[in-house]
VOGU-3710 file (C-alpha; in Angstrom, 3 decimals, decimal comma):
1> qvqlvesggg> 3,873/-11,847/-25,144  2,314/-8,527/-24,179  4,524/-5,465/-24,098  3,652/-2,458/-21,952  5,394/0,841/-22,589  5,057/3,633/-20,040  5,628/7,327/-20,579  4,901/10,611/-18,859  7,029/10,451/-15,738  9,224/13,308/-14,623
11> lvqaggsltl> 9,947/15,925/-11,993  7,151/18,104/-10,640  6,660/20,380/-7,659  4,311/19,458/-4,857  0,754/20,341/-5,782  1,426/19,818/-9,461  0,074/17,288/-11,939  1,374/14,581/-14,244  -0,266/12,117/-16,589  1,243/8,673/-17,095
21> scaasiriss> 0,461/6,601/-20,179  0,790/2,874/-20,702  0,529/1,592/-24,257  -0,119/-2,132/-24,729  0,983/-4,189/-27,726  -2,398/-5,935/-27,888  -6,042/-4,909/-27,645  -6,578/-3,903/-24,037  -10,140/-5,165/-24,341  -8,606/-8,661/-24,275
31> lnamgwyrqa> -7,075/-7,986/-20,860  -8,999/-8,418/-17,642  -7,275/-5,644/-15,746  -4,712/-2,921/-16,258  -3,292/-0,432/-13,901  -0,393/1,025/-12,011  1,811/0,013/-9,138  4,633/2,039/-7,630  7,795/1,358/-5,684  9,629/3,919/-3,614
41> pgkqrelvai> 13,248/3,371/-2,517  13,433/0,872/0,315  9,741/0,032/0,103  7,672/-2,748/-1,396  5,811/-2,330/-4,651  2,264/-1,186/-3,931  -0,973/-0,898/-5,839  -1,905/2,582/-7,026  -4,918/2,085/-9,283  -6,524/-0,659/-11,367
51> ifsggrttya> -9,174/-0,563/-14,070  -11,012/-3,786/-14,824  -12,695/-4,855/-18,036  -16,150/-3,368/-17,787  -14,793/-0,142/-16,343  -14,724/-0,775/-12,593  -11,810/0,935/-10,871  -10,040/0,617/-7,552  -7,553/2,954/-5,907  -5,136/2,933/-3,022
61> dsvkgrftit> -6,492/4,987/-0,131  -3,480/7,266/-0,363  -4,398/8,442/-3,876  -8,206/8,476/-3,776  -9,566/11,818/-4,871  -6,245/12,826/-6,434  -5,525/10,181/-9,093  -7,794/8,978/-11,891  -7,262/5,921/-14,076  -8,868/5,683/-17,505
71> gdnakntvyl> -8,568/3,459/-20,548  -8,787/4,161/-24,272  -9,588/0,971/-26,189  -9,034/2,655/-29,548  -5,443/3,514/-28,594  -4,843/0,415/-26,454  -3,628/2,772/-23,755  -4,325/3,282/-20,079  -3,740/6,621/-18,399  -3,120/7,720/-14,838
81> qmnslkpedt> -3,960/11,362/-14,207  -2,185/12,460/-11,033  -3,210/15,726/-9,391  -2,214/17,419/-6,141  1,010/15,469/-6,100  2,873/15,079/-2,822  6,538/14,277/-2,132  5,422/10,882/-0,813  4,159/10,058/-4,319  7,780/9,913/-5,454
91> avyycyarqy> 8,443/6,425/-6,824  8,987/4,352/-9,922  5,556/3,724/-11,424  4,993/0,407/-13,198  2,233/-0,413/-15,625  0,490/-3,705/-14,903  -1,768/-5,951/-16,963  -3,507/-9,198/-16,119  -4,933/-11,767/-18,477  -7,030/-14,333/-16,653
101> itsttywgqg> -7,366/-16,813/-19,526  -3,599/-17,341/-19,612  -3,082/-16,614/-15,890  -0,382/-14,161/-16,900  0,686/-10,876/-15,373  2,658/-8,379/-17,423  4,776/-5,428/-16,265  6,174/-2,375/-17,958  9,736/-1,186/-17,482  8,766/1,588/-15,064
111> tqvtvss> 8,816/5,361/-15,197  10,212/7,644/-12,504  7,983/10,217/-10,847  9,702/12,687/-8,531  7,748/15,254/-6,536  9,795/18,014/-4,941  8,677/19,844/-1,812
//
């Protein structure tokens, strides 16, 4: 069982920055993908950013140019650097991991990000 522990959420003013961290209980090099989803009140969970083994990344159109996802294999941690935050970025952010060999998806407990206008 893989455990994902998020940190770094909080309250920030519009235009500000936050960095989310997701620490995995196993070597992230053994995972095929890690990333972040978010869910705002009354809305479906949506993809924010994913980093695949090998380093390829993908982003939601709404965050391109503002958010950056990176991974640190030595710390088994994935980061989401969020700049130029907007009130519409307010949501619970969930860390995500996918392991193809076991066909398993893992989720963190979520961390709240609130952007005030």
